[in-house]
mmCIF file of the N, C-alpha and C atoms, coordinates in Angstrom:
data_MODEL
# 
_entry.id   MODEL 
# 
loop_
_atom_site.group_PDB 
_atom_site.id 
_atom_site.type_symbol 
_atom_site.label_atom_id 
_atom_site.label_alt_id 
_atom_site.label_comp_id 
_atom_site.label_asym_id 
_atom_site.label_entity_id 
_atom_site.label_seq_id 
_atom_site.pdbx_PDB_ins_code 
_atom_site.Cartn_x 
_atom_site.Cartn_y 
_atom_site.Cartn_z 
_atom_site.occupancy 
_atom_site.B_iso_or_equiv 
_atom_site.pdbx_formal_charge 
_atom_site.auth_seq_id 
_atom_site.auth_comp_id 
_atom_site.auth_asym_id 
_atom_site.auth_atom_id 
_atom_site.pdbx_PDB_model_num 
ATOM 1   N N  . UNK A 1 1  ? 0.851   -1.165 0.000  1.00 0.00 ? 1  UNK A N  1 
ATOM 2   C CA . UNK A 1 1  ? 0.000   0.000  0.000  1.00 0.00 ? 1  UNK A CA 1 
ATOM 3   C C  . UNK A 1 1  ? 0.900   1.233  0.000  1.00 0.00 ? 1  UNK A C  1 
ATOM 4   N N  . UNK A 1 2  ? 0.597   2.181  -0.840 1.00 0.00 ? 2  UNK A N  1 
ATOM 5   C CA . UNK A 1 2  ? 1.360   3.421  -0.859 1.00 0.00 ? 2  UNK A CA 1 
ATOM 6   C C  . UNK A 1 2  ? 0.940   4.274  0.335  1.00 0.00 ? 2  UNK A C  1 
ATOM 7   N N  . UNK A 1 3  ? 1.728   5.297  0.603  1.00 0.00 ? 3  UNK A N  1 
ATOM 8   C CA . UNK A 1 3  ? 1.378   6.210  1.698  1.00 0.00 ? 3  UNK A CA 1 
ATOM 9   C C  . UNK A 1 3  ? 0.025   6.875  1.454  1.00 0.00 ? 3  UNK A C  1 
ATOM 10  N N  . UNK A 1 4  ? -0.244  7.284  0.226  1.00 0.00 ? 4  UNK A N  1 
ATOM 11  C CA . UNK A 1 4  ? -1.530  7.911  -0.088 1.00 0.00 ? 4  UNK A CA 1 
ATOM 12  C C  . UNK A 1 4  ? -2.668  6.916  0.100  1.00 0.00 ? 4  UNK A C  1 
ATOM 13  N N  . UNK A 1 5  ? -2.468  5.681  -0.291 1.00 0.00 ? 5  UNK A N  1 
ATOM 14  C CA . UNK A 1 5  ? -3.499  4.662  -0.094 1.00 0.00 ? 5  UNK A CA 1 
ATOM 15  C C  . UNK A 1 5  ? -3.769  4.442  1.394  1.00 0.00 ? 5  UNK A C  1 
ATOM 16  N N  . UNK A 1 6  ? -2.716  4.492  2.226  1.00 0.00 ? 6  UNK A N  1 
ATOM 17  C CA . UNK A 1 6  ? -2.883  4.324  3.670  1.00 0.00 ? 6  UNK A CA 1 
ATOM 18  C C  . UNK A 1 6  ? -3.677  5.489  4.258  1.00 0.00 ? 6  UNK A C  1 
ATOM 19  N N  . UNK A 1 7  ? -3.379  6.704  3.816  1.00 0.00 ? 7  UNK A N  1 
ATOM 20  C CA . UNK A 1 7  ? -4.107  7.878  4.295  1.00 0.00 ? 7  UNK A CA 1 
ATOM 21  C C  . UNK A 1 7  ? -5.575  7.790  3.884  1.00 0.00 ? 7  UNK A C  1 
ATOM 22  N N  . UNK A 1 8  ? -5.819  7.421  2.646  1.00 0.00 ? 8  UNK A N  1 
ATOM 23  C CA . UNK A 1 8  ? -7.199  7.279  2.176  1.00 0.00 ? 8  UNK A CA 1 
ATOM 24  C C  . UNK A 1 8  ? -7.930  6.157  2.917  1.00 0.00 ? 8  UNK A C  1 
ATOM 25  N N  . UNK A 1 9  ? -7.225  5.083  3.245  1.00 0.00 ? 9  UNK A N  1 
ATOM 26  C CA . UNK A 1 9  ? -7.854  3.969  3.967  1.00 0.00 ? 9  UNK A CA 1 
ATOM 27  C C  . UNK A 1 9  ? -8.379  4.421  5.324  1.00 0.00 ? 9  UNK A C  1 
ATOM 28  N N  . UNK A 1 10 ? -7.656  5.324  5.964  1.00 0.00 ? 10 UNK A N  1 
ATOM 29  C CA . UNK A 1 10 ? -8.060  5.798  7.284  1.00 0.00 ? 10 UNK A CA 1 
ATOM 30  C C  . UNK A 1 10 ? -9.002  6.986  7.259  1.00 0.00 ? 10 UNK A C  1 
ATOM 31  N N  . UNK A 1 11 ? -9.264  7.530  6.098  1.00 0.00 ? 11 UNK A N  1 
ATOM 32  C CA . UNK A 1 11 ? -10.108 8.728  6.015  1.00 0.00 ? 11 UNK A CA 1 
ATOM 33  C C  . UNK A 1 11 ? -11.317 8.471  5.111  1.00 0.00 ? 11 UNK A C  1 
ATOM 34  N N  . UNK A 1 12 ? -11.198 8.757  3.857  1.00 0.00 ? 12 UNK A N  1 
ATOM 35  C CA . UNK A 1 12 ? -12.348 8.703  2.950  1.00 0.00 ? 12 UNK A CA 1 
ATOM 36  C C  . UNK A 1 12 ? -12.885 7.286  2.750  1.00 0.00 ? 12 UNK A C  1 
ATOM 37  N N  . UNK A 1 13 ? -11.982 6.292  2.671  1.00 0.00 ? 13 UNK A N  1 
ATOM 38  C CA . UNK A 1 13 ? -12.452 4.920  2.487  1.00 0.00 ? 13 UNK A CA 1 
ATOM 39  C C  . UNK A 1 13 ? -13.162 4.414  3.738  1.00 0.00 ? 13 UNK A C  1 
ATOM 40  N N  . UNK A 1 14 ? -12.630 4.751  4.914  1.00 0.00 ? 14 UNK A N  1 
ATOM 41  C CA . UNK A 1 14 ? -13.269 4.349  6.170  1.00 0.00 ? 14 UNK A CA 1 
ATOM 42  C C  . UNK A 1 14 ? -14.652 4.989  6.295  1.00 0.00 ? 14 UNK A C  1 
ATOM 43  N N  . UNK A 1 15 ? -14.756 6.257  5.958  1.00 0.00 ? 15 UNK A N  1 
ATOM 44  C CA . UNK A 1 15 ? -16.048 6.949  6.018  1.00 0.00 ? 15 UNK A CA 1 
ATOM 45  C C  . UNK A 1 15 ? -17.057 6.293  5.082  1.00 0.00 ? 15 UNK A C  1 
ATOM 46  N N  . UNK A 1 16 ? -16.598 5.907  3.903  1.00 0.00 ? 16 UNK A N  1 
ATOM 47  C CA . UNK A 1 16 ? -17.474 5.241  2.932  1.00 0.00 ? 16 UNK A CA 1 
ATOM 48  C C  . UNK A 1 16 ? -17.958 3.900  3.485  1.00 0.00 ? 16 UNK A C  1 
ATOM 49  N N  . UNK A 1 17 ? -17.049 3.103  4.039  1.00 0.00 ? 17 UNK A N  1 
ATOM 50  C CA . UNK A 1 17 ? -17.426 1.796  4.580  1.00 0.00 ? 17 UNK A CA 1 
ATOM 51  C C  . UNK A 1 17 ? -18.396 1.915  5.755  1.00 0.00 ? 17 UNK A C  1 
ATOM 52  N N  . UNK A 1 18 ? -18.262 2.986  6.525  1.00 0.00 ? 18 UNK A N  1 
ATOM 53  C CA . UNK A 1 18 ? -19.160 3.217  7.665  1.00 0.00 ? 18 UNK A CA 1 
ATOM 54  C C  . UNK A 1 18 ? -20.440 3.937  7.256  1.00 0.00 ? 18 UNK A C  1 
ATOM 55  N N  . UNK A 1 19 ? -20.577 4.186  5.935  1.00 0.00 ? 19 UNK A N  1 
ATOM 56  C CA . UNK A 1 19 ? -21.726 4.899  5.376  1.00 0.00 ? 19 UNK A CA 1 
ATOM 57  C C  . UNK A 1 19 ? -21.897 6.280  6.005  1.00 0.00 ? 19 UNK A C  1 
ATOM 58  N N  . UNK A 1 20 ? -20.746 6.954  6.205  1.00 0.00 ? 20 UNK A N  1 
ATOM 59  C CA . UNK A 1 20 ? -20.764 8.306  6.780  1.00 0.00 ? 20 UNK A CA 1 
ATOM 60  C C  . UNK A 1 20 ? -20.036 9.295  5.878  1.00 0.00 ? 20 UNK A C  1 
ATOM 61  N N  . UNK A 1 21 ? -19.782 8.931  4.627  1.00 0.00 ? 21 UNK A N  1 
ATOM 62  C CA . UNK A 1 21 ? -19.025 9.813  3.742  1.00 0.00 ? 21 UNK A CA 1 
ATOM 63  C C  . UNK A 1 21 ? -19.757 11.119 3.446  1.00 0.00 ? 21 UNK A C  1 
ATOM 64  N N  . UNK A 1 22 ? -21.047 11.174 3.720  1.00 0.00 ? 22 UNK A N  1 
ATOM 65  C CA . UNK A 1 22 ? -21.803 12.429 3.544  1.00 0.00 ? 22 UNK A CA 1 
ATOM 66  C C  . UNK A 1 22 ? -21.467 13.438 4.638  1.00 0.00 ? 22 UNK A C  1 
ATOM 67  N N  . UNK A 1 23 ? -20.858 12.970 5.752  1.00 0.00 ? 23 UNK A N  1 
ATOM 68  C CA . UNK A 1 23 ? -20.564 13.893 6.853  1.00 0.00 ? 23 UNK A CA 1 
ATOM 69  C C  . UNK A 1 23 ? -19.100 13.917 7.280  1.00 0.00 ? 23 UNK A C  1 
ATOM 70  N N  . UNK A 1 24 ? -18.293 12.970 6.824  1.00 0.00 ? 24 UNK A N  1 
ATOM 71  C CA . UNK A 1 24 ? -16.886 12.907 7.244  1.00 0.00 ? 24 UNK A CA 1 
ATOM 72  C C  . UNK A 1 24 ? -16.045 12.187 6.200  1.00 0.00 ? 24 UNK A C  1 
ATOM 73  N N  . UNK A 1 25 ? -14.739 12.180 6.388  1.00 0.00 ? 25 UNK A N  1 
ATOM 74  C CA . UNK A 1 25 ? -13.846 11.433 5.501  1.00 0.00 ? 25 UNK A CA 1 
ATOM 75  C C  . UNK A 1 25 ? -13.048 12.274 4.537  1.00 0.00 ? 25 UNK A C  1 
ATOM 76  N N  . UNK A 1 26 ? -13.489 13.493 4.297  1.00 0.00 ? 26 UNK A N  1 
ATOM 77  C CA . UNK A 1 26 ? -12.760 14.400 3.401  1.00 0.00 ? 26 UNK A CA 1 
ATOM 78  C C  . UNK A 1 26 ? -13.017 15.832 3.867  1.00 0.00 ? 26 UNK A C  1 
ATOM 79  N N  . UNK A 1 27 ? -12.124 16.723 3.483  1.00 0.00 ? 27 UNK A N  1 
ATOM 80  C CA . UNK A 1 27 ? -12.272 18.128 3.865  1.00 0.00 ? 27 UNK A CA 1 
ATOM 81  C C  . UNK A 1 27 ? -13.151 18.840 2.849  1.00 0.00 ? 27 UNK A C  1 
ATOM 82  N N  . UNK A 1 28 ? -14.402 19.033 3.242  1.00 0.00 ? 28 UNK A N  1 
ATOM 83  C CA . UNK A 1 28 ? -15.365 19.724 2.400  1.00 0.00 ? 28 UNK A CA 1 
ATOM 84  C C  . UNK A 1 28 ? -16.272 20.567 3.293  1.00 0.00 ? 28 UNK A C  1 
ATOM 85  N N  . UNK A 1 29 ? -16.777 21.642 2.749  1.00 0.00 ? 29 UNK A N  1 
ATOM 86  C CA . UNK A 1 29 ? -17.672 22.514 3.498  1.00 0.00 ? 29 UNK A CA 1 
ATOM 87  C C  . UNK A 1 29 ? -18.873 21.707 3.982  1.00 0.00 ? 29 UNK A C  1 
ATOM 88  N N  . UNK A 1 30 ? -19.196 21.882 5.264  1.00 0.00 ? 30 UNK A N  1 
ATOM 89  C CA . UNK A 1 30 ? -20.351 21.221 5.843  1.00 0.00 ? 30 UNK A CA 1 
ATOM 90  C C  . UNK A 1 30 ? -20.065 19.868 6.465  1.00 0.00 ? 30 UNK A C  1 
ATOM 91  N N  . UNK A 1 31 ? -18.852 19.339 6.270  1.00 0.00 ? 31 UNK A N  1 
ATOM 92  C CA . UNK A 1 31 ? -18.491 18.053 6.857  1.00 0.00 ? 31 UNK A CA 1 
ATOM 93  C C  . UNK A 1 31 ? -17.745 18.257 8.170  1.00 0.00 ? 31 UNK A C  1 
ATOM 94  N N  . UNK A 1 32 ? -17.812 17.242 9.032  1.00 0.00 ? 32 UNK A N  1 
ATOM 95  C CA . UNK A 1 32 ? -17.030 17.231 10.254 1.00 0.00 ? 32 UNK A CA 1 
ATOM 96  C C  . UNK A 1 32 ? -15.573 17.025 9.884  1.00 0.00 ? 32 UNK A C  1 
ATOM 97  N N  . UNK A 1 33 ? -14.672 17.638 10.619 1.00 0.00 ? 33 UNK A N  1 
ATOM 98  C CA . UNK A 1 33 ? -13.259 17.482 10.285 1.00 0.00 ? 33 UNK A CA 1 
ATOM 99  C C  . UNK A 1 33 ? -12.404 17.446 11.538 1.00 0.00 ? 33 UNK A C  1 
ATOM 100 N N  . UNK A 1 34 ? -11.627 16.394 11.664 1.00 0.00 ? 34 UNK A N  1 
ATOM 101 C CA . UNK A 1 34 ? -10.546 16.325 12.631 1.00 0.00 ? 34 UNK A CA 1 
ATOM 102 C C  . UNK A 1 34 ? -9.276  16.437 11.796 1.00 0.00 ? 34 UNK A C  1 
ATOM 103 N N  . UNK A 1 35 ? -8.370  17.303 12.202 1.00 0.00 ? 35 UNK A N  1 
ATOM 104 C CA . UNK A 1 35 ? -7.200  17.622 11.373 1.00 0.00 ? 35 UNK A CA 1 
ATOM 105 C C  . UNK A 1 35 ? -5.922  17.416 12.174 1.00 0.00 ? 35 UNK A C  1 
ATOM 106 N N  . UNK A 1 36 ? -4.931  16.833 11.514 1.00 0.00 ? 36 UNK A N  1 
ATOM 107 C CA . UNK A 1 36 ? -3.592  16.686 12.084 1.00 0.00 ? 36 UNK A CA 1 
ATOM 108 C C  . UNK A 1 36 ? -2.618  17.358 11.126 1.00 0.00 ? 36 UNK A C  1 
ATOM 109 N N  . UNK A 1 37 ? -1.773  18.234 11.663 1.00 0.00 ? 37 UNK A N  1 
ATOM 110 C CA . UNK A 1 37 ? -0.721  18.863 10.866 1.00 0.00 ? 37 UNK A CA 1 
ATOM 111 C C  . UNK A 1 37 ? 0.604   18.422 11.456 1.00 0.00 ? 37 UNK A C  1 
ATOM 112 N N  . UNK A 1 38 ? 1.472   17.916 10.589 1.00 0.00 ? 38 UNK A N  1 
ATOM 113 C CA . UNK A 1 38 ? 2.755   17.375 11.042 1.00 0.00 ? 38 UNK A CA 1 
ATOM 114 C C  . UNK A 1 38 ? 3.901   17.981 10.254 1.00 0.00 ? 38 UNK A C  1 
ATOM 115 N N  . UNK A 1 39 ? 5.076   17.988 10.893 1.00 0.00 ? 39 UNK A N  1 
ATOM 116 C CA . UNK A 1 39 ? 6.301   18.307 10.156 1.00 0.00 ? 39 UNK A CA 1 
ATOM 117 C C  . UNK A 1 39 ? 6.524   17.196 9.151  1.00 0.00 ? 39 UNK A C  1 
ATOM 118 N N  . UNK A 1 40 ? 6.935   17.557 7.986  1.00 0.00 ? 40 UNK A N  1 
ATOM 119 C CA . UNK A 1 40 ? 7.244   16.544 6.985  1.00 0.00 ? 40 UNK A CA 1 
ATOM 120 C C  . UNK A 1 40 ? 6.084   16.293 6.048  1.00 0.00 ? 40 UNK A C  1 
ATOM 121 N N  . UNK A 1 41 ? 6.351   15.474 5.075  1.00 0.00 ? 41 UNK A N  1 
ATOM 122 C CA . UNK A 1 41 ? 5.379   15.137 4.049  1.00 0.00 ? 41 UNK A CA 1 
ATOM 123 C C  . UNK A 1 41 ? 5.023   13.661 4.198  1.00 0.00 ? 41 UNK A C  1 
ATOM 124 N N  . UNK A 1 42 ? 3.802   13.340 4.633  1.00 0.00 ? 42 UNK A N  1 
ATOM 125 C CA . UNK A 1 42 ? 3.446   11.942 4.822  1.00 0.00 ? 42 UNK A CA 1 
ATOM 126 C C  . UNK A 1 42 ? 3.427   11.126 3.533  1.00 0.00 ? 42 UNK A C  1 
ATOM 127 N N  . UNK A 1 43 ? 3.385   11.795 2.397  1.00 0.00 ? 43 UNK A N  1 
ATOM 128 C CA . UNK A 1 43 ? 3.466   11.056 1.139  1.00 0.00 ? 43 UNK A CA 1 
ATOM 129 C C  . UNK A 1 43 ? 4.883   10.547 0.896  1.00 0.00 ? 43 UNK A C  1 
ATOM 130 N N  . UNK A 1 44 ? 5.860   11.221 1.496  1.00 0.00 ? 44 UNK A N  1 
ATOM 131 C CA . UNK A 1 44 ? 7.253   10.777 1.396  1.00 0.00 ? 44 UNK A CA 1 
ATOM 132 C C  . UNK A 1 44 ? 7.646   9.885  2.573  1.00 0.00 ? 44 UNK A C  1 
ATOM 133 N N  . UNK A 1 45 ? 7.144   10.207 3.777  1.00 0.00 ? 45 UNK A N  1 
ATOM 134 C CA . UNK A 1 45 ? 7.475   9.444  4.983  1.00 0.00 ? 45 UNK A CA 1 
ATOM 135 C C  . UNK A 1 45 ? 6.250   9.405  5.893  1.00 0.00 ? 45 UNK A C  1 
ATOM 136 N N  . UNK A 1 46 ? 5.497   8.320  5.832  1.00 0.00 ? 46 UNK A N  1 
ATOM 137 C CA . UNK A 1 46 ? 4.262   8.186  6.600  1.00 0.00 ? 46 UNK A CA 1 
ATOM 138 C C  . UNK A 1 46 ? 4.520   8.247  8.101  1.00 0.00 ? 46 UNK A C  1 
ATOM 139 N N  . UNK A 1 47 ? 5.741   7.965  8.522  1.00 0.00 ? 47 UNK A N  1 
ATOM 140 C CA . UNK A 1 47 ? 6.084   7.976  9.944  1.00 0.00 ? 47 UNK A CA 1 
ATOM 141 C C  . UNK A 1 47 ? 5.945   9.355  10.584 1.00 0.00 ? 47 UNK A C  1 
ATOM 142 N N  . UNK A 1 48 ? 5.932   10.409 9.787  1.00 0.00 ? 48 UNK A N  1 
ATOM 143 C CA . UNK A 1 48 ? 5.766   11.749 10.372 1.00 0.00 ? 48 UNK A CA 1 
ATOM 144 C C  . UNK A 1 48 ? 4.384   11.900 11.004 1.00 0.00 ? 48 UNK A C  1 
ATOM 145 N N  . UNK A 1 49 ? 3.463   11.015 10.690 1.00 0.00 ? 49 UNK A N  1 
ATOM 146 C CA . UNK A 1 49 ? 2.135   11.055 11.310 1.00 0.00 ? 49 UNK A CA 1 
ATOM 147 C C  . UNK A 1 49 ? 2.051   10.185 12.559 1.00 0.00 ? 49 UNK A C  1 
ATOM 148 N N  . UNK A 1 50 ? 3.086   9.399  12.817 1.00 0.00 ? 50 UNK A N  1 
ATOM 149 C CA . UNK A 1 50 ? 3.024   8.448  13.928 1.00 0.00 ? 50 UNK A CA 1 
ATOM 150 C C  . UNK A 1 50 ? 3.859   8.859  15.132 1.00 0.00 ? 50 UNK A C  1 
ATOM 151 N N  . UNK A 1 51 ? 4.690   9.866  14.995 1.00 0.00 ? 51 UNK A N  1 
ATOM 152 C CA . UNK A 1 51 ? 5.576   10.281 16.076 1.00 0.00 ? 51 UNK A CA 1 
ATOM 153 C C  . UNK A 1 51 ? 5.096   11.618 16.648 1.00 0.00 ? 51 UNK A C  1 
ATOM 154 N N  . UNK A 1 52 ? 4.807   11.648 17.942 1.00 0.00 ? 52 UNK A N  1 
ATOM 155 C CA . UNK A 1 52 ? 4.299   12.864 18.580 1.00 0.00 ? 52 UNK A CA 1 
ATOM 156 C C  . UNK A 1 52 ? 5.233   14.052 18.404 1.00 0.00 ? 52 UNK A C  1 
ATOM 157 N N  . UNK A 1 53 ? 6.525   13.807 18.271 1.00 0.00 ? 53 UNK A N  1 
ATOM 158 C CA . UNK A 1 53 ? 7.479   14.903 18.090 1.00 0.00 ? 53 UNK A CA 1 
ATOM 159 C C  . UNK A 1 53 ? 7.266   15.651 16.778 1.00 0.00 ? 53 UNK A C  1 
ATOM 160 N N  . UNK A 1 54 ? 6.627   15.009 15.804 1.00 0.00 ? 54 UNK A N  1 
ATOM 161 C CA . UNK A 1 54 ? 6.407   15.626 14.496 1.00 0.00 ? 54 UNK A CA 1 
ATOM 162 C C  . UNK A 1 54 ? 5.047   16.317 14.382 1.00 0.00 ? 54 UNK A C  1 
ATOM 163 N N  . UNK A 1 55 ? 4.140   16.049 15.320 1.00 0.00 ? 55 UNK A N  1 
ATOM 164 C CA . UNK A 1 55 ? 2.792   16.612 15.252 1.00 0.00 ? 55 UNK A CA 1 
ATOM 165 C C  . UNK A 1 55 ? 2.812   18.060 15.743 1.00 0.00 ? 55 UNK A C  1 
ATOM 166 N N  . UNK A 1 56 ? 2.306   18.976 14.933 1.00 0.00 ? 56 UNK A N  1 
ATOM 167 C CA . UNK A 1 56 ? 2.309   20.394 15.256 1.00 0.00 ? 56 UNK A CA 1 
ATOM 168 C C  . UNK A 1 56 ? 0.940   20.921 15.643 1.00 0.00 ? 56 UNK A C  1 
ATOM 169 N N  . UNK A 1 57 ? -0.127  20.308 15.127 1.00 0.00 ? 57 UNK A N  1 
ATOM 170 C CA . UNK A 1 57 ? -1.467  20.760 15.461 1.00 0.00 ? 57 UNK A CA 1 
ATOM 171 C C  . UNK A 1 57 ? -2.426  19.578 15.364 1.00 0.00 ? 57 UNK A C  1 
ATOM 172 N N  . UNK A 1 58 ? -3.309  19.488 16.348 1.00 0.00 ? 58 UNK A N  1 
ATOM 173 C CA . UNK A 1 58 ? -4.396  18.511 16.324 1.00 0.00 ? 58 UNK A CA 1 
ATOM 174 C C  . UNK A 1 58 ? -5.676  19.279 16.591 1.00 0.00 ? 58 UNK A C  1 
ATOM 175 N N  . UNK A 1 59 ? -6.650  19.124 15.700 1.00 0.00 ? 59 UNK A N  1 
ATOM 176 C CA . UNK A 1 59 ? -7.945  19.751 15.869 1.00 0.00 ? 59 UNK A CA 1 
ATOM 177 C C  . UNK A 1 59 ? -9.001  18.648 15.856 1.00 0.00 ? 59 UNK A C  1 
ATOM 178 N N  . UNK A 1 60 ? -9.795  18.594 16.921 1.00 0.00 ? 60 UNK A N  1 
ATOM 179 C CA . UNK A 1 60 ? -10.865 17.612 17.051 1.00 0.00 ? 60 UNK A CA 1 
ATOM 180 C C  . UNK A 1 60 ? -12.182 18.338 17.272 1.00 0.00 ? 60 UNK A C  1 
ATOM 181 N N  . UNK A 1 61 ? -13.139 18.038 16.448 1.00 0.00 ? 61 UNK A N  1 
ATOM 182 C CA . UNK A 1 61 ? -14.448 18.664 16.595 1.00 0.00 ? 61 UNK A CA 1 
ATOM 183 C C  . UNK A 1 61 ? -14.413 20.175 16.560 1.00 0.00 ? 61 UNK A C  1 
ATOM 184 N N  . UNK A 1 62 ? -13.491 20.727 15.809 1.00 0.00 ? 62 UNK A N  1 
ATOM 185 C CA . UNK A 1 62 ? -13.375 22.175 15.688 1.00 0.00 ? 62 UNK A CA 1 
ATOM 186 C C  . UNK A 1 62 ? -12.608 22.844 16.791 1.00 0.00 ? 62 UNK A C  1 
ATOM 187 N N  . UNK A 1 63 ? -12.116 22.068 17.774 1.00 0.00 ? 63 UNK A N  1 
ATOM 188 C CA . UNK A 1 63 ? -11.319 22.620 18.863 1.00 0.00 ? 63 UNK A CA 1 
ATOM 189 C C  . UNK A 1 63 ? -9.859  22.214 18.712 1.00 0.00 ? 63 UNK A C  1 
ATOM 190 N N  . UNK A 1 64 ? -8.966  23.157 18.897 1.00 0.00 ? 64 UNK A N  1 
ATOM 191 C CA . UNK A 1 64 ? -7.535  22.844 18.862 1.00 0.00 ? 64 UNK A CA 1 
ATOM 192 C C  . UNK A 1 64 ? -7.174  22.154 20.163 1.00 0.00 ? 64 UNK A C  1 
ATOM 193 N N  . UNK A 1 65 ? -6.673  20.929 20.059 1.00 0.00 ? 65 UNK A N  1 
ATOM 194 C CA . UNK A 1 65 ? -6.286  20.137 21.226 1.00 0.00 ? 65 UNK A CA 1 
ATOM 195 C C  . UNK A 1 65 ? -4.784  20.204 21.481 1.00 0.00 ? 65 UNK A C  1 
ATOM 196 N N  . UNK A 1 66 ? -4.019  20.414 20.413 1.00 0.00 ? 66 UNK A N  1 
ATOM 197 C CA . UNK A 1 66 ? -2.561  20.543 20.557 1.00 0.00 ? 66 UNK A CA 1 
ATOM 198 C C  . UNK A 1 66 ? -2.074  21.489 19.487 1.00 0.00 ? 66 UNK A C  1 
ATOM 199 N N  . UNK A 1 67 ? -1.273  22.451 19.876 1.00 0.00 ? 67 UNK A N  1 
ATOM 200 C CA . UNK A 1 67 ? -0.682  23.380 18.920 1.00 0.00 ? 67 UNK A CA 1 
ATOM 201 C C  . UNK A 1 67 ? 0.719   23.712 19.365 1.00 0.00 ? 67 UNK A C  1 
ATOM 202 N N  . UNK A 1 68 ? 1.688   23.481 18.485 1.00 0.00 ? 68 UNK A N  1 
ATOM 203 C CA . UNK A 1 68 ? 3.092   23.797 18.753 1.00 0.00 ? 68 UNK A CA 1 
ATOM 204 C C  . UNK A 1 68 ? 3.607   24.610 17.575 1.00 0.00 ? 68 UNK A C  1 
ATOM 205 N N  . UNK A 1 69 ? 4.227   25.725 17.859 1.00 0.00 ? 69 UNK A N  1 
ATOM 206 C CA . UNK A 1 69 ? 4.768   26.577 16.790 1.00 0.00 ? 69 UNK A CA 1 
ATOM 207 C C  . UNK A 1 69 ? 6.121   26.086 16.364 1.00 0.00 ? 69 UNK A C  1 
# 
C-alpha cells in the first residue's frame, strides 16, 4: 500500500465503509473534520504522522487540542 493509499484507507475509504461519507472522511464545506498537521510530508514518509514529536497541530471537533509553533 502506498502512503496515499494508507491515508485514504483511514479517512475517505473508512467513512465510505461506515456509510458516513456524507458527513466525514474528506475536507469539504459542511463536513465534520478532525485535522492533524505534522512536520514533513506523509506522502514521502508516513512515519511523520506516527511520532508525537512531528505533530504540530491537532484539531478535534473544531477545537484545537494541541498546537506547537
